[in-house]
C-alpha positions as CSV (number, residue, x, y, z in Angstrom):
1,M,-87.8,79.7,-49.0
2,N,-86.0,77.3,-46.9
3,I,-85.0,75.2,-50.2
4,G,-82.7,72.5,-47.9
5,K,-85.9,71.4,-46.0
6,A,-87.7,71.2,-49.3
7,F,-85.0,68.6,-50.4
8,S,-84.5,67.0,-47.3
9,F,-87.9,66.4,-45.7
10,V,-88.4,63.3,-47.3
11,F,-86.3,61.7,-45.4
12,E,-86.8,62.4,-42.1
13,D,-90.6,60.4,-42.6
14,E,-90.1,56.6,-41.2
15,Q,-91.7,55.7,-44.5
16,W,-90.6,57.7,-47.1
17,G,-89.0,54.4,-48.7
18,A,-92.5,52.9,-49.0
19,S,-93.6,56.3,-50.4
20,I,-91.5,57.0,-53.0
21,L,-90.8,53.4,-54.2
22,I,-94.8,53.2,-54.5
23,G,-95.2,56.8,-56.4
24,G,-92.5,55.1,-58.8
25,L,-94.2,52.4,-59.5
26,I,-97.3,53.7,-60.2
27,L,-95.9,56.3,-62.3
28,L,-95.2,53.2,-64.7
29,I,-99.4,53.2,-65.2
30,P,-100.2,55.0,-68.6
31,I,-101.8,58.6,-67.9
32,I,-103.4,57.6,-64.5
33,G,-100.0,57.5,-63.5
34,Q,-99.2,60.7,-64.2
35,F,-102.5,62.0,-63.2
36,A,-101.8,60.5,-59.6
37,L,-98.0,61.8,-59.2
38,L,-99.7,65.1,-59.9
39,G,-102.0,64.9,-57.2
40,Y,-99.2,63.6,-54.9
41,T,-96.8,67.2,-55.6
42,L,-100.0,69.0,-54.5
43,E,-101.4,66.7,-51.8
44,T,-97.8,67.4,-50.4
45,A,-97.9,71.4,-50.7
46,R,-100.9,70.9,-49.2
47,N,-99.6,69.1,-46.0
48,V,-97.1,71.7,-46.0
49,A,-98.9,74.7,-45.8
50,R,-101.5,73.3,-43.3
51,G,-98.4,72.5,-40.8
52,N,-98.8,69.0,-40.9
53,P,-95.6,67.2,-39.1
54,R,-95.4,64.4,-41.7
55,P,-95.8,66.3,-45.2
56,L,-95.4,64.0,-47.0
57,P,-98.2,61.6,-48.7
58,Q,-98.6,57.9,-48.2
59,W,-100.6,55.8,-51.0
60,N,-103.6,55.1,-48.7
61,T,-105.8,57.6,-50.4
62,F,-105.1,57.1,-54.3
63,G,-108.9,58.2,-55.2
64,E,-108.0,61.8,-53.5
65,K,-104.5,61.6,-55.2
66,L,-105.7,61.1,-58.3
67,G,-108.8,63.7,-58.7
68,L,-105.9,66.6,-57.0
69,G,-103.9,65.4,-59.9
70,F,-106.8,65.7,-62.7
71,A,-108.1,69.0,-61.3
72,G,-104.4,70.6,-61.0
73,F,-103.8,69.0,-64.9
74,V,-107.8,71.0,-66.0
75,V,-106.1,74.2,-64.0
76,S,-102.5,73.7,-66.0
77,L,-104.2,73.1,-69.2
78,V,-106.1,76.2,-69.1
79,Y,-103.5,78.6,-68.4
80,S,-101.4,77.2,-71.3
81,L,-103.7,77.7,-73.9
82,P,-102.4,81.1,-74.8
83,L,-99.0,79.1,-75.2
84,I,-100.8,75.9,-77.0
85,V,-102.6,78.4,-79.8
86,L,-99.0,80.0,-80.1
87,M,-97.6,76.4,-80.9
88,A,-100.4,75.7,-83.3
89,L,-99.6,78.8,-85.4
90,L,-95.9,78.4,-85.0
91,I,-97.1,75.0,-86.9
92,C,-99.4,76.6,-89.6
93,V,-98.5,80.2,-90.2
94,P,-94.9,79.2,-92.1
95,V,-96.5,76.2,-94.0
96,F,-98.9,78.7,-94.9
97,A,-96.0,81.3,-95.8
98,A,-93.9,78.2,-98.3
99,A,-97.9,77.7,-100.1
100,G,-98.5,81.6,-100.7
101,A,-94.4,81.9,-102.0
102,R,-93.6,81.7,-105.8
103,S,-90.3,80.0,-105.5
104,N,-88.3,77.3,-103.7
105,E,-86.3,80.3,-102.0
106,G,-89.2,82.1,-101.6
107,A,-90.5,79.5,-99.6
108,G,-87.7,79.0,-97.8
109,A,-87.2,82.6,-96.8
110,A,-91.1,82.3,-95.9
111,I,-90.5,79.3,-93.5
112,A,-87.1,80.6,-91.8
113,G,-88.9,84.5,-91.3
114,S,-91.9,83.1,-89.7
115,F,-89.5,81.1,-87.4
116,A,-87.5,83.4,-86.7
117,C,-90.4,85.7,-85.2
118,M,-92.4,83.2,-83.5
119,I,-90.1,81.2,-81.4
120,P,-89.0,83.9,-79.5
121,L,-92.0,84.6,-78.8
122,S,-93.0,81.7,-77.8
123,I,-89.9,81.5,-75.7
124,I,-91.5,84.8,-73.9
125,V,-95.0,84.1,-73.9
126,A,-93.5,80.5,-72.1
127,L,-92.2,82.2,-69.4
128,L,-94.9,84.6,-68.6
129,L,-97.1,81.9,-67.7
130,Q,-95.1,79.9,-65.4
131,P,-95.6,81.9,-62.8
132,V,-99.1,82.2,-63.5
133,I,-99.8,78.3,-63.9
134,L,-98.2,77.5,-60.1
135,A,-100.5,80.3,-58.9
136,G,-103.2,78.9,-60.4
137,L,-102.3,75.9,-58.7
138,V,-101.5,77.2,-55.4
139,R,-105.4,79.2,-55.7
140,Y,-106.7,75.8,-56.4
141,L,-105.5,73.8,-53.0
142,Q,-106.3,77.3,-50.9
143,T,-109.9,77.1,-52.5
144,G,-110.5,73.6,-53.4
145,S,-112.6,75.1,-56.4
146,I,-111.0,74.4,-60.2
147,G,-113.3,77.9,-60.8
148,A,-111.6,80.4,-58.2
149,A,-108.6,78.9,-59.5
150,L,-109.3,80.1,-63.3
151,Q,-110.0,83.4,-61.7
152,V,-107.3,85.2,-64.1
153,G,-107.4,88.4,-61.9
154,E,-107.2,86.8,-58.7
155,V,-104.6,84.7,-59.6
156,I,-103.1,87.4,-61.5
157,A,-103.0,89.9,-58.2
158,M,-101.3,86.7,-56.2
159,V,-98.3,86.8,-59.0
160,R,-97.7,90.9,-58.7
161,A,-97.7,90.2,-54.9
162,D,-94.8,89.1,-55.0
163,P,-93.4,88.2,-58.5
164,G,-89.7,87.1,-56.8
165,A,-91.8,84.0,-54.8
166,W,-93.5,82.6,-58.3
167,V,-89.9,83.3,-59.8
168,V,-87.9,81.6,-57.3
169,L,-90.8,78.2,-57.2
170,W,-90.8,77.9,-61.0
171,L,-86.8,77.7,-60.5
172,I,-87.5,74.8,-58.3
173,S,-89.5,73.3,-60.8
174,V,-86.7,73.1,-63.4
175,L,-84.0,71.8,-61.0
176,C,-86.6,68.9,-60.2
177,G,-87.2,68.3,-63.0
178,F,-83.9,68.1,-64.2
179,I,-83.1,65.6,-61.5
180,A,-85.7,63.9,-62.5
181,G,-84.7,63.2,-65.4
182,L,-81.3,62.2,-64.0
183,G,-83.1,58.8,-62.9
184,S,-83.0,57.6,-67.1
185,F,-79.7,57.5,-67.2
186,V,-80.3,54.4,-64.4
187,I,-82.5,52.1,-66.5
188,I,-85.3,52.2,-63.3
189,G,-83.3,54.6,-61.7
190,I,-86.8,57.0,-63.0
191,I,-88.9,55.3,-60.4
192,F,-86.9,56.9,-57.7
193,T,-86.1,60.2,-58.7
194,Y,-89.0,60.6,-60.4
195,P,-91.5,60.6,-57.2
196,Y,-88.5,62.3,-55.2
197,S,-88.5,65.3,-57.1
198,Q,-92.6,66.0,-57.2
199,A,-92.5,65.5,-53.6
200,V,-89.4,68.1,-52.7
201,F,-91.4,70.4,-55.8
202,G,-94.5,69.9,-53.7
203,H,-92.9,71.2,-50.4
204,A,-91.7,74.0,-52.4
205,I,-95.2,75.0,-53.4
206,G,-96.7,74.4,-49.9
207,Q,-94.1,77.1,-48.7
208,T,-95.0,79.2,-51.4
209,M,-98.7,78.9,-50.3
210,Q,-97.8,79.8,-46.9
211,R,-96.7,83.3,-47.7
212,F,-99.9,83.8,-49.6
213,S,-102.5,81.6,-46.9
214,P,-102.4,83.9,-44.0
215,T,-104.9,81.7,-42.6
216,V,-102.9,78.7,-42.7
217,A,-100.5,78.0,-40.5
218,T,-97.4,79.4,-41.0
219,T,-94.5,77.0,-39.6
220,Y,-92.9,74.3,-40.5
221,M,-92.2,71.8,-37.2
222,P,-89.7,69.3,-37.2
223,P,-91.2,65.6,-36.6
224,P,-91.0,64.5,-33.1
225,V,-88.7,62.1,-31.9
226,V,-89.6,58.5,-31.3
């Protein structure tokens, strides 16, 4: 993966400032803004995978971005269900354990024991699910079908085919999350850092798509000289 290209491609587009600024302002819209920015990420990925010389999306297709983002949310949510169930148990089990204890000391021990067992398990499950969620998003972009993206066997086969690629993609997502958070130290900084980090992550997803999509263009062409 060309990580440097993922971080620099934004500035190769002469309209990058408008794209990032509009994305940041849209982020301020509750719920819809988050869906639209996820769609922005996925559209970037799709453009890169198709070899588009200008992969940074503009905001003239807001409805398409919103649809992409909602579909990506659904795919991510379904694959996150094991972790959601486990977190619910993490909340409920200590309560029931404490209720069944015969003393305050016993209740405290029951709660501590439950957390000691379930928190490490939750962390392990979360780490294992990350590549699967990312592969599910890639499969959705490949097929345009939520149903195809939820074919668990196919998605797991993608992860098993090259686990290192998915780990790298996940690490980039973590780095992008850190970059997005840097904007919070300045009052309006996140308006710029969040959409930029989403574009970077989208480019990384697009490069990963190229590894698993032999039918799409596998070369990234530099922008033409104007």
